[in-house]
C-alpha positions as CSV (number, residue, x, y, z in Angstrom):
1,M,24.9,30.6,-11.7
2,A,21.2,30.0,-11.9
3,P,19.9,26.5,-12.7
4,G,18.1,25.9,-16.0
5,A,15.7,23.5,-17.5
6,P,16.5,19.7,-17.3
7,G,18.7,18.7,-20.2
8,V,18.9,15.0,-20.0
9,T,20.7,14.0,-23.1
10,Y,23.8,12.8,-24.9
11,S,26.4,15.1,-26.5
12,I,29.9,15.3,-27.9
13,V,32.5,18.1,-27.9
14,A,35.4,17.7,-30.3
15,R,38.2,19.3,-32.2
16,D,39.2,18.4,-35.7
17,A,42.9,17.8,-35.6
18,E,43.4,18.7,-39.3
19,T,41.3,21.9,-39.6
20,G,41.3,23.1,-35.9
21,E,37.5,23.4,-36.1
22,L,35.7,23.0,-32.7
23,G,32.2,21.5,-32.4
24,V,29.4,20.4,-30.2
25,A,26.5,18.1,-31.1
26,V,23.6,17.0,-29.0
27,Q,20.3,15.1,-29.0
28,S,17.7,14.9,-26.2
29,R,14.1,14.2,-25.4
30,A,13.9,17.8,-24.3
31,F,12.5,20.6,-26.4
32,G,15.0,23.1,-27.9
33,T,18.0,21.3,-26.5
34,G,20.2,22.8,-29.3
35,A,19.6,26.2,-27.8
36,G,21.1,25.5,-24.4
37,V,23.6,22.7,-24.5
38,P,26.2,23.7,-27.2
39,W,28.5,26.7,-26.9
40,A,31.6,27.5,-29.0
41,E,33.9,30.3,-30.0
42,P,36.6,30.3,-32.7
43,G,40.1,30.1,-31.3
44,V,38.8,29.7,-27.8
45,G,36.9,26.5,-27.2
46,A,33.6,24.6,-26.9
47,V,31.3,23.6,-24.1
48,A,28.5,21.2,-23.6
49,T,26.4,21.9,-20.5
50,Q,23.5,19.5,-19.7
51,S,21.7,17.3,-17.2
52,S,20.1,20.1,-15.1
53,T,21.4,22.5,-17.6
54,D,23.1,25.7,-16.4
55,R,23.9,27.9,-19.4
56,G,26.4,29.8,-17.3
57,Y,28.8,27.0,-17.8
58,G,28.8,27.8,-21.5
59,V,29.1,31.6,-21.2
60,L,31.6,31.6,-18.3
61,G,33.5,28.6,-19.5
62,L,34.4,30.3,-22.8
63,Q,35.1,33.5,-20.9
64,L,37.5,31.8,-18.6
65,M,39.3,30.1,-21.5
66,R,39.5,33.4,-23.3
67,A,41.3,34.7,-20.3
68,G,43.8,31.9,-20.4
69,K,42.4,29.2,-18.1
70,T,42.7,25.6,-19.2
71,P,39.5,23.5,-19.4
72,E,40.4,21.8,-16.2
73,Q,40.9,25.1,-14.4
74,A,37.8,26.6,-15.9
75,L,35.6,23.6,-15.0
76,A,37.0,23.3,-11.5
77,G,36.2,27.0,-10.8
78,L,32.7,26.7,-12.2
79,V,31.9,23.6,-10.2
80,A,33.3,25.2,-7.1
81,A,31.0,28.2,-7.6
82,D,27.9,26.1,-8.3
83,A,25.4,25.7,-5.6
84,D,24.4,22.3,-6.9
85,P,27.1,20.8,-9.1
86,E,26.0,17.2,-8.5
87,V,23.1,17.6,-11.0
88,R,25.3,19.0,-13.7
89,Q,27.0,17.3,-16.6
90,V,29.6,19.4,-18.5
91,A,32.4,19.0,-20.9
92,I,34.8,21.8,-21.8
93,L,37.2,21.7,-24.8
94,A,40.0,24.2,-25.5
95,A,41.2,25.3,-28.9
96,D,44.4,23.2,-28.5
97,G,42.3,20.1,-27.9
98,A,42.7,19.9,-24.1
99,V,39.5,18.6,-22.5
100,A,37.8,18.3,-19.0
101,A,34.5,16.8,-18.1
102,H,32.3,16.5,-15.1
103,T,29.3,14.2,-14.3
104,G,27.6,15.0,-11.0
105,A,26.7,12.2,-8.6
106,R,23.0,13.0,-8.9
107,C,22.7,13.0,-12.7
108,I,20.0,10.5,-13.6
109,L,21.3,7.1,-14.5
110,E,22.6,5.8,-16.7
111,A,25.0,8.7,-16.7
112,G,28.7,9.1,-17.4
113,H,31.3,10.5,-19.7
114,Y,34.5,9.5,-21.5
115,V,37.4,11.9,-22.4
116,G,39.5,11.0,-25.4
117,E,42.2,12.8,-27.4
118,G,40.6,16.1,-28.5
119,Y,37.1,15.2,-27.6
120,S,34.6,14.2,-24.8
121,V,31.4,12.3,-24.9
122,Q,28.8,12.5,-22.1
123,A,25.3,11.2,-21.5
124,N,22.7,10.9,-18.8
125,M,19.3,9.3,-18.4
126,M,20.3,6.6,-20.9
127,R,18.9,3.1,-21.5
128,S,22.4,1.7,-21.2
129,A,25.9,2.6,-19.9
130,D,27.1,1.5,-23.4
131,V,26.0,4.8,-24.9
132,W,29.0,7.0,-24.3
133,P,31.6,4.3,-25.1
134,A,29.8,3.7,-28.3
135,M,30.0,7.4,-29.1
136,A,33.7,7.4,-28.5
137,D,34.3,4.4,-30.7
138,A,32.2,5.8,-33.5
139,F,33.9,9.2,-33.4
140,E,37.4,7.8,-33.4
141,A,36.6,5.6,-36.4
142,S,34.7,8.3,-38.3
143,T,35.9,10.3,-41.3
144,G,34.7,13.4,-43.1
145,T,33.9,16.9,-41.9
146,L,33.8,17.6,-38.2
147,A,30.0,18.2,-38.4
148,R,29.4,14.8,-40.0
149,R,31.7,13.0,-37.5
150,L,29.8,14.6,-34.7
151,L,26.5,13.3,-36.2
152,T,28.1,9.8,-36.5
153,A,28.7,9.9,-32.8
154,L,25.1,10.8,-32.1
155,D,23.9,8.0,-34.3
156,A,26.0,5.6,-32.4
157,A,24.5,6.8,-29.1
158,E,21.0,6.2,-30.4
159,A,21.9,2.8,-31.7
160,A,23.3,1.9,-28.3
161,G,20.1,2.7,-26.5
162,G,19.8,6.5,-26.3
163,D,17.5,8.4,-24.0
164,W,15.0,5.9,-22.6
165,R,12.2,8.5,-23.1
166,G,12.9,8.7,-26.8
167,Q,14.0,11.6,-29.1
168,Q,12.8,15.1,-29.7
169,A,15.5,17.8,-30.4
170,G,19.1,18.2,-31.3
171,G,21.7,20.6,-32.6
172,I,25.1,20.9,-34.2
173,L,27.5,23.9,-33.6
174,V,30.8,24.0,-35.4
175,V,33.2,27.0,-35.4
176,P,36.4,27.7,-37.4
177,A,39.8,27.5,-35.8
178,K,40.2,31.2,-36.0
179,G,38.0,34.2,-36.7
180,A,35.5,36.6,-35.2
181,P,33.6,35.3,-32.1
182,W,30.4,35.0,-34.1
183,G,32.1,32.9,-36.8
184,R,30.2,29.6,-37.7
185,V,30.8,26.7,-40.0
186,S,27.6,24.9,-39.0
187,N,24.9,26.1,-36.8
188,L,21.8,23.8,-37.0
189,R,18.9,23.1,-34.6
190,V,16.0,20.8,-34.6
191,D,13.7,21.8,-31.7
192,D,10.8,19.3,-32.1
193,H,10.9,16.3,-34.4
194,E,10.1,12.6,-34.2
195,R,13.5,11.8,-35.7
196,P,15.7,14.7,-34.9
197,L,19.0,13.0,-36.0
198,E,17.6,12.3,-39.5
199,E,16.4,15.9,-39.7
200,L,19.8,17.2,-38.6
201,R,21.4,15.1,-41.3
202,R,19.0,16.5,-43.9
203,L,19.7,20.1,-42.8
204,L,23.5,19.5,-42.8
205,A,23.3,18.2,-46.4
206,L,21.5,21.4,-47.4
207,E,23.9,23.6,-45.5
208,E,26.9,21.9,-47.2
209,G,25.1,22.2,-50.6
210,Y,24.6,25.9,-50.3
211,R,28.2,26.3,-49.2
212,A,29.4,24.3,-52.2
213,V,27.3,26.4,-54.6
214,N,29.0,29.5,-53.3
215,R,32.5,28.2,-53.8
216,E,32.7,25.6,-56.5
217,D,33.0,25.8,-60.3
218,R,30.4,23.1,-60.8
219,R,27.8,24.8,-58.8
220,A,24.8,23.2,-60.5
221,E,26.2,19.7,-59.9
222,A,26.7,20.6,-56.3
223,A,23.2,21.9,-56.0
224,R,21.7,18.8,-57.5
225,N,23.8,16.4,-55.4
226,A,22.7,18.3,-52.2
227,G,19.0,18.1,-53.2
228,L,18.6,21.9,-53.2
229,A,15.3,23.4,-54.4
230,E,14.6,23.7,-58.2
231,I,15.2,27.5,-58.1
232,D,18.5,27.0,-56.4
233,V,19.6,24.5,-59.0
234,R,18.5,27.0,-61.8
235,W,20.5,29.8,-60.2
236,A,23.5,27.6,-59.9
237,E,23.2,26.8,-63.6
238,I,23.1,30.5,-64.4
239,L,26.2,31.1,-62.3
240,D,28.0,28.3,-64.0
241,A,27.1,29.6,-67.5
242,A,28.0,33.2,-66.7
243,H,31.3,32.3,-65.2
244,A,32.1,30.1,-68.2
245,G,31.3,32.9,-70.6
246,K,28.3,31.0,-72.0
247,L,26.1,34.1,-72.1
248,E,23.4,32.8,-74.5
249,Q,22.8,29.8,-72.2
250,A,22.7,32.2,-69.2
251,R,20.2,34.4,-70.9
252,E,18.0,31.5,-71.8
253,L,18.0,30.3,-68.1
254,L,17.3,33.8,-66.8
255,A,14.5,34.6,-69.3
256,P,11.7,32.6,-67.5
257,L,12.8,34.1,-64.1
258,F,12.6,37.7,-65.5
259,A,9.2,36.8,-67.0
260,A,7.8,35.4,-63.7
261,E,9.2,38.1,-61.4
262,P,10.6,41.4,-62.7
263,R,12.5,41.8,-59.4
264,W,15.0,39.2,-60.6
265,A,16.4,42.0,-62.9
266,D,17.1,44.1,-59.8
267,Y,18.9,41.2,-58.2
268,V,21.1,40.6,-61.2
269,R,22.0,44.3,-61.4
270,A,22.9,44.3,-57.7
271,L,25.2,41.4,-58.2
272,A,26.7,43.2,-61.2
273,D,27.3,46.3,-59.0
274,A,29.0,44.1,-56.4
275,G,31.2,42.5,-59.0
276,E,29.8,39.0,-58.1
277,L,28.3,38.1,-61.5
278,P,30.5,38.4,-64.6
279,H,29.0,39.7,-67.8
280,A,25.9,40.7,-65.9
281,D,25.0,43.6,-68.2
282,E,24.9,41.2,-71.1
283,L,22.4,38.8,-69.5
284,F,19.3,40.9,-70.0
285,P,17.1,40.2,-73.0
286,E,17.6,42.4,-76.0
287,E,14.9,45.0,-76.3
């Protein structure tokens, strides 16, 4: 395995006991940290690889668990094969909630990890050794979706001192309990921002809003509550009206869109052909 760029940071890997979702969340004063630290695959596991980040721990860790190794076995093998394991900090989580973690002796202080039931928190180059215990306490006390619980742990890390160099980047990766290897529940990154945790929270709210619009009956309400753009709210209103059989209302909402951009008509026809918009043929203005 080849060494990567420094990844001094704090992160959490965790499993949602109710849904079986697996996730990783990270924040660091290192550009693009969300691209290198978090790794996860549905039904297999999740990995956080940081400090002097070696992405091979992510790729090979998942590969080894896919082949039946436990997190402890996978991590032990990867550490043994590493030419410089003392600069690595890694946590590996299996789909059943088993966890293993490693903090090398030469990780920059303050550095350490804590393994709990179905999760691990780890940090290095921190202002205080209180960071990872604070993350653990916050995660265990948190409620809501796994993505939001992961963010709560990151917020607690920052409140306890965080990286002494400040903030810059972060990421959240959550995968479903089962499904294709590329399946994702949340996949968000902030590569360069003064307040990356705030930006991650904003992006997560948008992601959840778009998801709600695609599945809920009260789509417009969900769109407004999530702070989606005006055009997204308008489209949600159209969907609500069409699904409720309120065709005159749907036509009135569509009329200004058709007038502003004729291609909206092509979009509506495509949805009709796909069976995704009821009464679509009746939504065009009468000629």
